[in-house]
N, C-alpha and C positions, 0 to 999 in steps of 0.2 A: 804726795804729801811731803812738805819740807822737813828734811832731817839734816843731820850734819853734813852729808855729802852734797845735798842740794845747796845748802848755805855756803859751803866751801867753794863750790863751782861759781856761785853768784859773785862772791868776793873776788875770786881769781879772774873772772871775766872783766869786772869793773876795774880791778887793779891794773890789768893789762891795757885797758882803754883810756882811763882818765887819771891815773896816778901821776902826780907831778904837774898837772894842769891847774890853771887858775879858774875858780868859780866865777862865771860871768853873771849868773843870776841864780838865786835860790828862792823857792816858794814852798813854805811849810803850810799845809792845809789842815792844820789842827789848831784850835784856839790858843792853847798854851804857848805855842811857838810861832804864831802868825806874824809877829813883828821881827823875828830873827832874820837878819840879812847877812849872808856869808859871801856876798859878791866881793871880789878882790882878794879873797883868801885862797891859798894854795891847798889843794887836796893832796895831802902827803901820801896817804895809803888807804887801802880798803882791806880789812882783814876779817876773817871769821873767827868766832870763839864759840865752839860748840854749835848751837843753833842760833847764835846771835851774830849780827853784822855790825862792824864798826868802821865808819867813814871818819878818818882823822883829817880835819880841815882847819887850817890855822892853828889856834890853840884850843879848839873844842873838838868833841867827838859826837857825831850823829849816830846814836845807838838805836838799832831796830831789831825786831824779832818778827819773823814771818807768821808765827802761830800756824793756823790751819789754812788760811786763804791767801796769805801775803806772797808777794813776789817783787823782785826788782828787775826792771827792763832797761836796756840801753837802746837809744834811737839816734839816728842822724837828725839834724835839724830839718823840720818840714815833713818828716816821715809820720805816717798815721800810727797812732798808738793801738796796740792789740787789746787793750782793756779800756773801758769807758773812763773819761776824765774824772767823773765824780768819785771813782774809787782811788784816785791818786791822793796820797797823804803827804808826799814831798817830791819836789822836782829840783834837781841839781843840774845846772847847765854849765858847760865849758864851751870853748870856741868850736869844738868838733862834735861834742856829744851831749845828749840829754839823758840823764839817769832818772828814772821814775820809780818810786816805791809805792806799790799798790796794796791797799787793804792790810797795812802793817799792823800786827797785833800790839806791838810796842813801838813807839817813836818818841825819842827824847834827845835833847841836846845838853851835854854835860862838858865841863872842862876836861880836857884829856888827862890832866894831872889827877883827876878824881874818877877816872874810868873804873877803877877797881870797886867803886861803890855800887856799880850796876852789874859788873860781871865777875867780880872778885870771888864770889861764892862758888863759882863753878869748879867742878873737879877737873882732872887732866883732860885736855882736848884730844880726842881720838885721832884727829887730823892736824893737830897743831904742833908747833916746835916744842911745846912744854909737855908732850906726852910722857907719862911716867906710869908704866904698867904696875909697878910695885905699889905706888900710892893709890891707884885705882882699886887694886885688890884689897888694900888695907881699908879703904873707904867702904867697900862692899861688905867686908867681913866684920865691920864695926857693929853691925846689927844682924847677927846670924839668924835671928828668928823671923826676919822680914822676908816676904815672898820675893823670889828672884825676879819675877816679872815687874815688880814695883821698884826694886833696887836698881835694875838696869835703866829704868826710865828716869830715875832721880838724877838730875844733872849735877847735883852736889857730889855724886860719887864718881862719875865720868861723864864727859860732855859730848853729845852728838847723837846718842841713840834715841830714836823716836819709836812710835808704835809699830811701824813695819819691822824695823830691825829687832825690836824686842821679841815679837812673835817668831820671827825667823831664827833668831839665835837660840831661843828655847827649843824650837823644833830640832834644829841641827845638832844641838847638844843632848837631845833626848830627855829633857826635863820639863815637867809641867810648869807653867808660869807661876803657879801657886806654891811650888816647892820652896821651903825655907832655904835661904842662902847657905846656912851652915850644913845643909844636907846635899848640896850640889857637888858632885864629884869633880875633881880637877877644875876648880873655878878659874884657875889661871888660863885654861884652854878656852873658856868662854870669853874671857877678856881678850885673849889673842885673836880669836875668831872675829870678835866685834871689830877690832882694828883692821883685820885683813879684808872684811866685807866692805867697810867704808872706803878703804884705800882702793879696792877693786872698782868701786862705783863712782868715785869722786870726779872722774872725767867723762862719765857717760850721761847722756840726756835721759836714758831710761834705766832705772835701777833693776838689777836682777840678783837673786840669791840662789837661783837654780842653775845658773850658767846659761840659761836660754834667753835670748833676746827677741825671739820671734814667736814664741808660744807662751807657756805659763812661766812667769818670771818670779813667782813666790810659791813656797811650799804650802803655807797655811794662811798667810794674811789675806783677808778678803775672800776666802774660799769656803765659808761655812756651808756645810751640807754636801760639798763636793768630795769625791774620793781622795784620800791621801795618795800622793804620788809614789809613796813607797809601799804601803800595805793595802790600800783601797778602802780603809775604814773612813766613814764620813767625818770630815773636819768639824769640830765643835766650836761654838761661839758663846762668849759670855762677857761680863764686864768685870774689870779689876781696878780697884782703887783703895785709898786709905785716907787718913786725916791729912797727909802731906800731898797726895796726888789725887786729882779728880778721877772719877770713873772713866775708864777708857776701854775700847773694844779689845777683847783678847781672843785669840784663835789657837787651837791646838789639836793634835791627833791623840785621842785617848789610848791608842795602842802603842804608838812609837814614843810617846812621852810618858814618863813615870814620875 
């Protein structure tokens, strides 16, 4: 599932491969941008912002969000794509590489000078140069009555946490995802742990919160009905959402989390 670490890694790989190169061909396979032609423009950089990707090309930014199914791939010319062509939403070619965005949940082209209009609402990026733990804490504490599981997912508070990290953070800090933010002890430790988890996983192809890369890689996420790795109690599953966030799967241990 694409979360901040996955998006960071995608940006890092593309930055290393194609930054500074000239776009030889662009192909936007969505009606709104079908006529956009970026050929001849220099791809200045590729950066992540929370769970968003920004390709800065010429004086515009190609903004994308992977949502649930999206991914960016890099191919050498003539190589076979790993996903079917009908899933491609944009193709950016340079002399050496072909970058393909598949099943992107969001794809738009905006002037780079107006980039903040699409990502400016995001809170501090857990993996970004703008990371500010104090501001993230202040954002979370602004609504002390809100469930911690929802507050952590709200990208306006801090950017990069998805459903997997939300579930694992709540478990590791021993709090139910429905517990109000104002009742979470030592909230600053939750924020610090979030950053440490994403930093630890940003260069891995397989995410782990248990420290195990060969066996069970998550304590509670996706483990409904299975025994808790700490106490053996069956992991519970439910849905959590509100007027700002759609219902999402939630996992917790009813004994280890209070």
